[in-house]
C-alpha positions, -999 to +999 in steps of 0.1 A: -078-210-522-046-194-519-015-204-505-001-179-478+032-166-468+038-150-435+066-131-430+078-118-393+104-089-392+117-097-357+121-064-339+111-039-367+089-011-350+079+022-365+093+049-345+096+089-350+122+108-371+150+116-352+187+109-361+192+073-347+163+055-365+178+031-386+142+020-398+139+053-415+175+061-424+186+027-440+185+025-473+155+001-478+133+008-508+115-025-511+102-023-474+097+016-475+075+012-508+053-013-493+046+007-462+041+037-485+012+017-498-005+004-466-008+028-436-015-001-409-002-003-375-005-029-352-005-022-314+025-043-300+026-037-261+006-038-229-028-050-230-030-057-266-005-087-258-018-097-224+010-077-205+007-050-176+000-017-187+028+003-202+048-030-209+067-035-239+060-063-260+086-089-268+089-120-294+074-145-268+039-127-267+041-113-300+042-146-317+020-162-292-009-138-298-004-139-334-007-178-335-035-175-308-056-152-330-068-136-294-054-119-263-036-145-239-029-131-202+006-133-195+020-152-166+039-120-155+001-105-150-008-133-131+020-133-105+015-096-102-022-095-093-016-124-072+009-107-052-010-077-050-041-095-040-023-118-015-029-149-036+010-155-044+017-169-012-011-191-010+000-205-044+000-244-039+031-251-053+047-219-031+031-234-001+050-265-006+083-247-012+077-232+022+068-266+039+099-282+026+122-253+037+107-256+073+110-295+075+145-298+062+160-269+072+175-263+039+187-229+020+171-213-009+191-203-039+170-175-058+180-170-094+169-148-120+176-117-141+171-084-119+153-060-145+118-044-141+109-046-176+087-077-175+101-092-206+118-121-187+118-112-150+104-086-126+129-076-097+099-069-077+090-106-080+124-114-063+119-090-034+086-107-025+101-139-025+129-127-002+100-115+021+080-143+023+110-170+028+135-151+050+120-169+078+117-204+066+151-211+047+182-215+065+201-192+043+187-173+010+213-170-015+208-148-047+223-153-079+221-118-093+221-120-134+223-086-146+202-076-180+214-046-199+195-059-231+156-051-223+169-022-201+197+004-211+234-010-208+243+003-176+218+000-150+228-031-129+238-009-098+200+007-097+191-032-093+218-043-072+206-011-047+171-025-045+181-061-040+208-049-010+177-025+003+154-056+003+178-081+022+191-053+050+161-070+075+168-103+063+202-115+083+205-148+063+204-134+030+232-126+006+242-121-030+266-149-038+271-148-075+268-121-105+264-129-140+256-113-170+225-127-191+247-135-220+262-165-197+235-174-175+205-169-199+221-186-233+197-203-255+219-206-287+235-241-270+270-225-264+273-243-232+305-228-221+288-198-215+261-217-191+288-235-178+307-203-165+276-188-153+268-223-134+304-230-119+302-192-106+271-200-090+278-234-076+314-243-081+330-212-071+369-206-076+374-170-083+359-146-058+350-110-048+340-096-013+306-088-009+314-052-006+330-050-041+298-061-065+293-028-073+330-021-082+336-050-100+302-043-122+321-010-129+354-026-136+335-046-161+323-015-176+356-001-177+363-031-195+340-026-225+314-049-210+280-039-207+256-054-183+245-081-207+283-091-211+293-093-174+315-120-165+305-145-142+319-143-108+313-157-072+310-135-042+326-144-007+297-160+016+289-189+039+278-209+011+301-243+010+281-265-015+246-274-023+229-302-003+195-321-012+176-306+011+183-269-004+158-255-030+165-237-062+142-212-073+143-195-107+119-166-107+122-156-144+088-159-157+097-169-196+112-200-196+131-200-233+164-187-220+163-208-186+163-241-202+202-245-205+204-233-170+178-253-153+190-285-173+224-282-161+211-275-121+195-310-120+228-323-116+233-307-080+201-331-071+180-312-050+144-298-058+142-270-086+113-244-084+102-221-115+079-190-117+067-211-153+072-244-172+106-247-182+104-275-211+128-303-211+136-301-174+125-317-140+110-285-123+080-276-106+062-245-120+043-222-096+022-210-128+022-239-153+011-224-186-018-244-203-011-251-238-033-227-261-056-249-281-072-238-318-042-218-329-030-210-363-007-241-370-034-260-354-062-248-375-038-254-408-038-287-399-072-297-395-077-282-426-051-309-442-030-280-452+010-287-454+030-256-433+064-250-428+081-227-405+116-212-413+135-194-388+172-193-372+180-208-340+177-176-321+140-174-327+133-209-336+112-214-302+094-181-310+079-194-345+073-228-334+066-232-297+052-196-288+034-196-324+017-230-314+007-218-282+033-234-261+034-267-275+067-282-286+054-313-310+048-301-345+013-308-358+004-329-387+017-317-416+039-290-401+074-290-409+101-269-393+136-255-408+159-244-384+190-226-395+216-226-369+228-193-359+261-181-366+279-183-328+293-150-318+294-131-287+279-099-303+255-102-333+268-067-346+297-085-357+273-104-382+246-080-388+234-104-419+231-131-397+213-158-415+188-142-434+206-153-468+200-190-458+164-184-442+154-166-476+167-198-495+152-222-477+118-201-477+122-195-516+127-235-517+094-240-495+074-217-518+086-239-550+079-272-533+043-260-531+039-257-491+003-245-486+015-219-460+050-207-451+059-186-418+092-169-417+112-151-390+141-128-398+155-120-365+180-095-375+162-065-364+159-075-329+190-091-322+212-065-338+190-038-325+196-056-290+234-046-295+224-007-296+249-007-329+236+021-349+255+015-381+254-023-378+216-021-373+214+001-407+237-028-424+211-055-410+182-037-423+196-031-459+206-067-462+172-077-451+154-055-472+167-072-504+161-110-486+127-099-482+122-084-517+136-119-530+113-139-510+081-118-516+090-121-557+091-155-554+057-159-536+041-135-561+052-156-588+040-189-574+007-172-566+008-169-529-009-140-505+014-125-484+013-108-450+043-089-436+043-076-400+066-072-368+063-088-333+077-056-315+100-029-318+133-025-314+158-014-342+140+018-349+152+035-315+189+034-309+201+059-290+185+071-258+180+111-249+214+111-228+232+098-257+235+065-246+230+033-268+194+019-265+192-021-266+157-025-252+127-028-269+101-002-275+066+008-272+061+014-311+035+000-330+050-024-362+038-018-397+014-046-415+013-052-452-012-075-472-002-086-510-028-105-526-023-114-568+008-090-565-009-058-553-008-044-517-047-046-506-062-020-486-064-025-448-076-009-415-056+019-400-050-001-369-052-036-354-035-058-331-016-091-334-047-113-328-061-096-362-029-112-378-036-148-381-074-138-391-061-119-418-040-145-434-067-170-434-089-143-450-061-134-477-057-170-482-096-177-488-099-208-464-121-214-434-122-189-407-110-203-372-143-199-349-117-197-319-102-164-333-112-132-316-092-111-340-107-101-373-092-095-410-080-062-413-083-065-452-111-042-464-136-048-489 
């Protein structure tokens, strides 16, 4: 048996040669040397990770698929299929929501991110909910959260138009707050941000007129704020205060960025519905996710092996909760090292992030003899999301040095090493119209296996379901019979 190291470079994709591809342009001799020796590419999107066709992958589904060793069909796919078939309105939890509105005469607060990229949400789900509830709710109050991260930076007016079109036929429906996702969907524990969004939604003090929402958004652009950073604002409406007979419905289907805001709304004392489970909150989920069993971490634990997960807080849930198939608690012999992310409003101010500290912790873990060390570096994704080309180059160049130091330590201590990414982002920084790209991509990612200090030959193509089987193969430990993926190592 060998000990194993899995390195996930979050958001480090393999794109085409063009002037704004930091993955190609940055001075990263170590990573480029590894990739020159391994031509394997991993597909990151759509059906390969259980998503709808032509849908970008993300950190959640990437880590989930890596840990599961098989494709897990996403909540987004289930919702889309149910809406198409008519099963959505017959969902047991949705029916209970409708019955409560009919019985109590309450208002519905519909809260979520207006985007069509299917990373955290789908605006079409919101439009369907409006259609199905407009004759049951006394009022429908919409809380518009703008994206600008999984989408381009200045597209909120497009989604505003879609919502306004949808509510034309609903006399009782109106937008009553607007907030950028930086505030409403913070996951870094920066509660001041969440509070600003919460107050704009439910404790309004400063208003704009309902006919001036687009003007407000454009004024935010003029002030230098993209959709992600739009400052929370209330919109004049008939809304007075939340009553116990009202219902809050968060329509995002990904839960990691909802935890803070959903937890905060519990103080309002009314029923809370969500599309999917939101950990640590008292909400009713329409699509409760079943925990994925027989994951990589569970298998290592069952074999009696010691494992450790190392990341900074912005990706902590991905390398723990999602990699473990939706399980919060660590398995037996599983440790977690959590490096707090530097609290800034824009990550391009700190492109090195906590890569140095993560490397130190990972090297210490190797020296202390863990059987499996799993590391997530978040720089490519978090800096890539800012759309700042130069900052992303700095991040990748610094990351190259950190990864080299970690790999050198692992080789010295006889570890088998697997290096990959979970989706693309940092390799595509400008769109054809010259605007900054802040979204994920459909690009493949690289895949490298190092055994006895040498890059070994691997198959040309694979999926994330093949990563864990490959790691086990490289470690020479017992296969997981529940994995559907196969080792990519060629004998």
